[in-house]
C-alpha positions, 0 to 999 in steps of 0.5 A: 368169751371173757373170763370173769375178773374174780376168776382171773384174780384167783388164778393170779393168786394161785400162780404167785403162791405156787411159783414162789414155793420152794418145793415147786422150784426144787422139783422143777429144777431136779426134773429138768436136770435129770431129764437133761442128763438122760438126754445127754447119755447117748452122746456121752457114750456114742464114741466109746467102743462096746466092751467085749465080754470074753469068756474065761479060757480054760487054758488047761483041759483034762481028758479022761480016755479017748477024745474025738478030734471033732470035740477038740476042734469044737473046743478050739472054735469056741475058745479061739485057741488050742487048750493044753491037754492033760491026760487023766486016768479016771473021773475021781482023779479028774475031780481032784485035779479040778479041786486043786486047780490043776485043770479048769475043765475035763472032757470025759466019755469022749466029749459026752460029758464035761466036768468043771469045778464050781460052787453049788448053785446055778452060777458056779460053773466056770465053763465058758458060754457055748462050750457044751453046745459046741462040743455036742454039735461037733460030736453030731457032725463027726457022727454024720461023717464030716471030716474032723478037719472041717469041724473047726471051720464050720463052727467058726463060720461068721453069723449071718447079718440081720437087717431091720426092715419096716414092719407093720407098725410103720415106724422107721427102723433107723429112728425107731429107738429114738422115737420110742424113747421120746414117746415113752418119756413124753407119756411118763412126764405127762402122767407124773405132772398130771398126778402132781397137779391133781394132788395140788388141787386136792390139797389146796381145796381141802386146806381152804375148806378146813381153814375157812378161807373159802368162807371169806372168799365166797362173798366176793367170788362165786363158788364156780368162779373160785373153782375155775380160778384155782383150776386155771391158775394151777393149769398155767403153773403146770404148763410152765413147769412142764415146759421148764422140765422138758426144754433143757432136755430138748436143747441137749438133744438138739445140740448133741443129737445123732442119727437116732434122734427122730425127726420133728422132735420139736413137734413132739415137745409141743404135742406133750405140752398141748396134751398136758393142757388138754389132759389137765383140763379134762381131769382138773375140774373133776378133781376139784369137785370131788375134793370138795366133798371131803374135809381131810386129806386122808379121806380124799383117797376114797373120794378120788379113787375112781378118778385116779383109777381112770387116770392110771388106766388111761396112762397104762393104755399108752404101753400097748400103743408104744408097741403097735402105734398104728394098730387097731387099739391105738386107732380106737383109744386115739378118739377116747377122751380119757386116753387121748392125752397120752396116746396122741403125742406118742402116735405123733412121734411114732407114726406121724399121726394125721392132723385130722385125727389129732384135731378130732381127738383134741375136740373130743377132749375139750368137749368132755372137759367142759362137760365134766367141769360144769358137773364138777362145779355144781358139786363144788358149789354144793359141798365147799362150805360143808366141813366135817363128814364126807358129803355125799354126791346127792347132797352136794348136787342138790346143794342141801344137807341130807 
């Protein structure tokens, strides 16, 4: 099907006007730099040894009364060294010693209680993590008849290694982290770009309507072709912007990639761009049609609230899909036109979505986009010349004032 020349001229005007905009250039550059920097972070920190947080060593431990050898063995196992023990007559003396800093921990009642100095509140205790639990466990082990000499050995046993295996999600555990990051970033970028260009459409339609520019254009360009050209031009600008924002990050990932990068990241990049084109086509026409009902930007929030609510709900649906990309919900929303642009790219990255499912989802989005755009074009045609109060849907549909 040949695109009418007036529509192409309107699209060319939109492309030229938006691409030359300083705001467009700054936003594109800023997002491209931020995404590239985020993509480079794993490589920058890959060779660094993780910082080990070492709990403060009490060093000097006060003892009130007799202390079971098992308790001392538990302290050694937790602290990694034998503390210096200082005998203290009672708990009042222990409080004074703690306040003066002579000791940093006091074992009372044979290990049944631990005393430590600190400010009031949940973060005041200087007791190293694990000491209360280990001391309690050591007391129970001693009570069960285990030789105190074995307590330290048992408590110092190394943890059992954990090996991640493939779960019901079907995501490869080796590349799961990278796949999730790519899928989440793709959905997030797609959402923000769609919202950004929906706002551009709203602003453009209302500005032309308020400035009466549209009255000069309509004699030469039919209303439907004017709306189609605007939507087509901004769609081309949006695709260019999305590619410009994602390409530097993709290059950084390919150059500095490691084993965590998912296979087929280029496919994911293409999938996000295709999803933007489909999602934009789905929402853009309706946005233009609804924006033509109002003459002020302040009034557009009410007119477009149902559409924005639908867009947010569709984006939110991608979150449970990220957690269970091969679950029942993910399979269902793949074929729902309004959620497919967000869900399909994520599933392509996470579970290697079959081509036939992606194809059916795309056809559903295209069919719905065509239908909604035709309906929106009629609203646009009936409301674009009506300034002032908000035009009702029925009046715009009939093309006459109520």
